C-alpha positions as CSV (number, residue, x, y, z in Angstrom):
1,M,20.4,104.8,-119.2
2,R,24.0,104.0,-119.3
3,Y,26.3,104.8,-122.2
4,G,23.4,105.2,-124.4
5,R,21.6,101.9,-123.4
6,E,18.2,101.6,-122.3
7,N,17.7,100.0,-118.9
8,Y,14.7,97.8,-118.1
9,S,14.4,96.4,-114.6
10,S,13.3,93.0,-114.1
11,G,9.8,94.3,-112.6
12,A,9.3,95.9,-115.8
13,M,9.6,92.7,-117.6
14,R,6.8,91.0,-115.6
15,H,4.8,89.4,-118.5
16,A,5.6,85.8,-119.4
17,I,5.4,85.3,-123.3
18,T,6.1,82.6,-125.8
19,I,7.3,83.2,-129.3
20,E,5.6,80.6,-131.7
21,R,6.2,79.5,-135.2
22,R,3.8,78.0,-137.7
23,T,4.8,74.5,-138.9
24,L,3.2,72.2,-141.5
25,A,1.9,69.0,-139.8
26,G,0.5,66.2,-141.8
27,A,-3.0,66.1,-143.2
28,I,-5.6,64.6,-141.3
29,P,-6.4,61.0,-142.4
30,G,-9.1,61.2,-145.1
31,S,-8.3,64.9,-145.8
32,A,-5.9,66.4,-148.3
33,E,-5.8,69.7,-146.5
34,P,-2.4,70.2,-144.8
35,Q,-2.6,70.9,-141.0
36,L,-0.8,74.1,-139.6
37,T,0.3,74.1,-135.9
38,Y,2.4,76.3,-133.9
39,Q,5.5,75.3,-132.2
40,T,7.0,77.2,-129.1
41,I,10.6,78.4,-130.2
42,M,11.2,80.7,-127.2
43,T,9.8,81.6,-123.8
44,S,10.8,84.9,-122.3
45,R,9.9,87.7,-119.8
46,A,8.8,91.0,-121.4
47,A,7.7,94.5,-120.9
48,I,4.3,95.0,-122.9
49,E,3.3,98.5,-123.6
50,T,0.5,99.9,-125.7
51,S,1.6,101.9,-128.6
52,R,0.6,105.6,-129.2
53,S,-0.9,104.6,-132.4
54,S,-3.3,102.2,-131.0
55,P,-6.8,102.8,-131.6
56,S,-7.5,103.0,-127.7
57,H,-5.3,106.1,-127.6
58,G,-7.3,107.8,-130.6
59,V,-4.3,108.4,-132.5
60,N,-4.0,107.3,-136.1
61,T,-0.6,106.8,-137.8
62,D,0.6,104.9,-140.8
63,D,2.1,102.3,-138.3
64,S,-0.6,99.6,-137.6
65,S,1.2,98.1,-134.6
66,T,-0.8,98.3,-131.4
67,H,1.8,97.1,-128.9
68,K,5.5,97.1,-128.3
69,I,7.0,94.1,-126.5
70,T,10.4,94.5,-125.1
71,I,12.4,91.4,-124.3
72,R,16.2,90.7,-123.5
73,Y,18.3,90.1,-126.6
74,S,18.4,86.3,-127.8
75,S,20.3,84.8,-130.6
76,I,17.4,82.6,-131.4
77,E,16.1,84.0,-134.7
78,F,12.6,85.0,-135.2
79,D,10.8,87.4,-137.5
80,T,7.5,88.5,-138.8
81,R,6.1,84.9,-139.5
82,D,6.1,84.0,-136.0
83,R,3.7,85.2,-133.5
84,V,3.7,86.3,-129.6
85,R,1.3,84.7,-127.1
86,D,1.1,86.1,-123.6
87,V,0.2,84.4,-120.4
88,R,-3.5,85.3,-120.7
89,G,-3.7,83.9,-124.1
90,N,-3.7,86.8,-126.1
91,L,-2.0,86.5,-129.5
92,Y,0.1,89.3,-131.3
93,T,1.5,89.2,-134.8
94,I,5.1,90.4,-135.1
95,D,5.1,93.7,-137.6
96,G,9.0,94.2,-136.9
97,V,11.8,93.4,-134.8
98,E,14.5,96.3,-133.5
99,N,17.9,95.5,-131.9
100,V,17.9,98.5,-129.8
101,N,21.1,100.6,-130.8
102,Q,22.6,97.2,-132.1
103,F,24.0,96.6,-128.5
104,N,22.6,93.0,-128.5
105,D,20.9,93.7,-125.1
106,L,17.2,94.4,-125.9
107,L,14.9,93.4,-128.5
108,V,11.7,95.7,-129.2
109,L,9.0,93.7,-131.1
110,S,6.4,95.9,-132.7
111,C,3.0,93.9,-132.6
112,T,-0.5,94.0,-133.4
113,K,-2.8,92.3,-131.0
114,R,-5.2,89.8,-132.5
115,G,-7.2,88.7,-129.5
116,P,-7.8,85.7,-127.4
117,E,-6.0,82.3,-128.5
118,T,-9.5,81.1,-129.9
119,T,-8.9,83.7,-132.8
120,E,-6.2,82.8,-135.5
121,A,-3.3,85.0,-135.6
122,N,-3.3,85.3,-139.4
123,Q,-7.1,86.7,-139.6
């Protein structure tokens, strides 16, 4: 830690992730129902940690987030409407975004794991 800043080594950020945004595509021909797709808005390396409030740790708190995902700061805007996908295909909904100490150095995403990519993130 230097001058109040957390320091993450490149080895700690060993997970490849993408941040995806839901977009509205045209309806399938013959159907009136709009089709929702996800578009990658950012790719990054990340440190993924299981939160203490995770059910796997047996601790119940008001925070429903199961994982903390730390990435380097990016000026690309994203928020809780977007989702995270790791290299194994696991999906995470974003519960919150924190700019650590407002230093524009690290972003911590509080996320809830939703399962493999075959599961919709908004379920």
